N, C-alpha and C positions, 0 to 999 in steps of 0.2 A: 374619931372624927371630931374636929373642934371648930367652933366659929372662928372666922378669920376676917380681918379688916386691913385695908391699906388706904392711903390718902390719894385722892385724885390730884391733878395739877393745881386746882384751885382750892385744895384743902378739904374737899368733901369726902365722906367715907364711902369706899367701895366695899360692899359686904360679900362674904362668901363663906365657904367651909373648906377645910383642908383635911384630907385623909392621908395618913402616913403609915408605912409598915410598922407593926407593933409586935411586941413579944421578944423573947430571948434571942430568936433567930433573925430579928430585923437588922438590916444593914445600917451602918452608921450614916451613910449617904445613899440616896436613891436618884435615879433619873426622874425629873419632875415634869409634870404635865399641867398646862393651864387649859381648862374647859371653857369654851365660849358658847353660850346658848343661842337659840334661834331668835327670829324676829319677835315672836309672841312673848317669849320669856320662859316661864315655867322652869327656872334655873334649878330649883330644889329637886326636880325630877331626876337629875343626874347623880344623885346620892348613891344609888345601888351600884352604878358603874364605877364611881370613885372608890367605893369600898372594895369592889371586886379587884380593881387594879392595885389598890394598896396591899391586898393579900398576896398579890403576885410580885410585890417588891418595888412598886412605883409610888411616888408621891403625887397627889392630885389636888389641885386647887380649882374648885368650880365657883364662879363668881356670878353676881348679878350686875352685868355691865350697864344696866339702866339705873343703878343706885343713885348716881349723881345727876343724871339727866336722861330723859326719855327721847331718843332720836331714832326714827325708823325710816323706812323707804319713802313714806308719804310726807311726813313732816309738814303737814298743812298748817295754814294760818300764821306763818311767820315770814318776815321779810327774808328775801333770798340770802343776803350777806349773813344774817343771823343763823340761818339754817346751816350754811357752810361752816361757820365758826363752831357751832354746836357739834357738828359731825366730827371735826378735827379734835375737839375736846373728848368726844366719846371714844375715838380710836386711841387717844393718849391715855384715857382711863384704863383701857385694856392693856396698853403697852406698859403701864406702871405695874401691872400684875406680873409681866415678864421680868421687870427689874426686881420686884420683890422676891420672886422665886430664885432668880439668878444669885441673889445675895443670901438666901436662906441657908442656915447651917446644916439642914438635913438634905439639901439638894446637891447633886453632882455639879461640878463647875463647868461642864462642857456645853451647857446651853439648855434651854427650856423647849419642850415640844408643845406646840399649839395644837389643840384638838377642838375643832369647831363643828357645829351642827347647823345645817341649813344656812341661814344668813351668817351665823357665827363661823361657818366654814369659809364663806367668802371673806369675812372680816379678818380671818386668820392671816391671809396674805397681806392685807393692809398693815396689820400689826408687825408681821415679819419684816416688811419693808422698812418699818420704823426702827426696828431693833435687830438688824442683820447679824450683829456680833454676839447676840444672846439667844438666838433661836436655833435649836439643833434639828428640828423637824417640824413639818406641817402635816396635819391629818384633817381632811375635810370629809365629813359625812354629808352626803346629798346637798352640797353647796351649789350656788350659782356662780358661773364663771364669765358669763356675758349678760350684763344687766338689761341692756336695751330690749332684747326680745321678750324678756320676762316682764318688764314694766309695760311694754306695749300690749301685752295680752291680759293685763289685769281686768277684773270685772268692771263693766261700764259704770257701776255705781261709785267707783273710786275716782272717776275722771274729774270730779269737781275739785279734787286736790290740785289739779294742774290747770284749772280754768283761767286763773289770772296770770299776770306776767311773772310774778314771783314763782308761782307753781310751774310754769313752763320752763323758766330758767333752772329751777331745781331739778326737774325731770331730765333736762338735757345734761346738766352738770353731773348729777348722780350716776347717770348711765355710763359716764366715762370713768367711774371710780371702781370698776370691776377688776377681778383678778387678771383678766386678759390684758388690761392696761399696765399691770405691774410685773409682767413676766420677766422683764429685764432686770428687776430689782430683787428677785427671789433666787437664792442659791442653796437653801437648805433642801434636804430630801423631802419628797412629797408623797403622801398616800391619799388617793381619791377613792372613796367608797360610795357607790350609788346603786339604787334599785332600778332594774329594767322596767318596772311598772310605775315608776315615779310619774304621777300625773301633774305635778306642780313644776318641777324642774326636769326637763327631758334628759335622760341619761346620755344623749349624744353630746351635751355640753361637756360632761366629764371626759368623754372619749376625745373630743376635740382639744380640750385643754391639756390632757395627758400628752397628746401628740405634740402640742406646742412646747410643753416643758422639755420633752425629750429632744426636740430640735435644738434647744438651747443647752443641751448636755446637762440638764438638771436631773439628779437621781429621782425618778418618778415611777410610782406603781399605781395601777388601776385595778380595782375590783368591782365588777358588776354582778350584783346579786339577782338571780333570775326571778325570784318570786317576791321581791321586796318593792314596796311603794315608798313614797316620801315619809319621813319621820319613822322609818322602820325600827329605830331603837326603842320605840314605845308601842310597837304593834302588839295586838292580842296574841299573835303567833311569835313566841320568843326566839325562834330559831334564826331568823335573819340577824337579829341583834347580837346573838351569841356568836354566830359566824363572823360578824364584823369585828367583835372584840378579839377573836382569835387572829384575824388578819392584822388588827392593830398591834397586838402583842408581838406577832412575828415581825412586823415592820420595825417596831421599837428595838427588838433584839438585833435585827440584821443591820439596820441603818444607824441607830442612835447608840445603843449599848456597845456594839462592835467598835464604833469610832472611839467611844470613851476608853475601851480596853486598849486600843492601839495608841491612844493619846494624840490622834490626828484624824482628819477627815479627808475624803477624796477631793473636795473642792475648797477646803479651808472654811467650812461653814460653822456657825455657832461661834463658840469661844476657842475652838480647836485650830491648830495650824494645819496647813495642807500636808498630806502624807507624801513622803519623798518617793515611794514606790507607787506604780499604777494600781488603782483599785477599781474593779468593775463598777460602772455607774448603774447599769440596768440589769436586774435579775428578775426572774419570775417570782412574784410573791405568793407562796403557798404556805399556809400554816402547818408547821411540823407537828404541833400538838395543840389540842384545844385548850383555851383558857379555862380556869376554874369556873364552874357555874356560879350564878349570882348568889345563891343561897347556901353555898357550902360553908361549913364552919372554918374559922381562921386556923391555919396550920403553919407549917414551916414555909419559908419564903424560897421559892425555887431558884431565884436569882442569886441567893447568897453563895 
């Protein structure tokens, strides 16, 4: 695990850490993942999962996308045009992470997989729409897919953020920036993971979005974890998080790594050309084997 930095569009540093497979059995190149944290941040909390995936043969860069600018759903106290400009800069800060991994000598050339958590899961679709030729997959953990109902149900104490004209404009504009509005711009395979007990973002949003993706013939998988709430990756009960990692690994092997091995993808997503033969778009995502537990010692890389 090494500290990692790259430059934002305006030259400011975006900080993060990168975990790569290590040891004699490590592959020369690995499928690489970019982790996007949630609204609150706590980006260093993803270190154990990055290390776990590196032991399984994947490269992981997890970043603090607030490094250069803090932009969130509320964005109070700024003129509306400035809020919009800062939001586009924020998304480009993340997209530069895709550029960086796509050019990294230890990363496979078929594209980067975006892995987002909560708001980061929603942002993953925005980033993918900006870099369609470099994104091989999108994984969203308990993301929101329709912003308006979420913003309309916020605690009343937050309503002052929308009390003035700039706030109302921001509320209306931001509500239209959700993944639902981007569905025609996404072509990479998608995995949605959500808890049925999520009290912040109802799991029905994931189910509806999954259906909308399938209607567009986008390779999409949905996993609903019965006992999981929001932020289940950091639950005191580790089982939902480990189940989710197993589904993530199975998705990567079936959707991303399989395409790399073929040298083509069903829809021509990422940096790969379309496959000449038909490839099934929709399969039932079931983990064939559990991912290595978080605290197991480093060993051989099963993907080698």
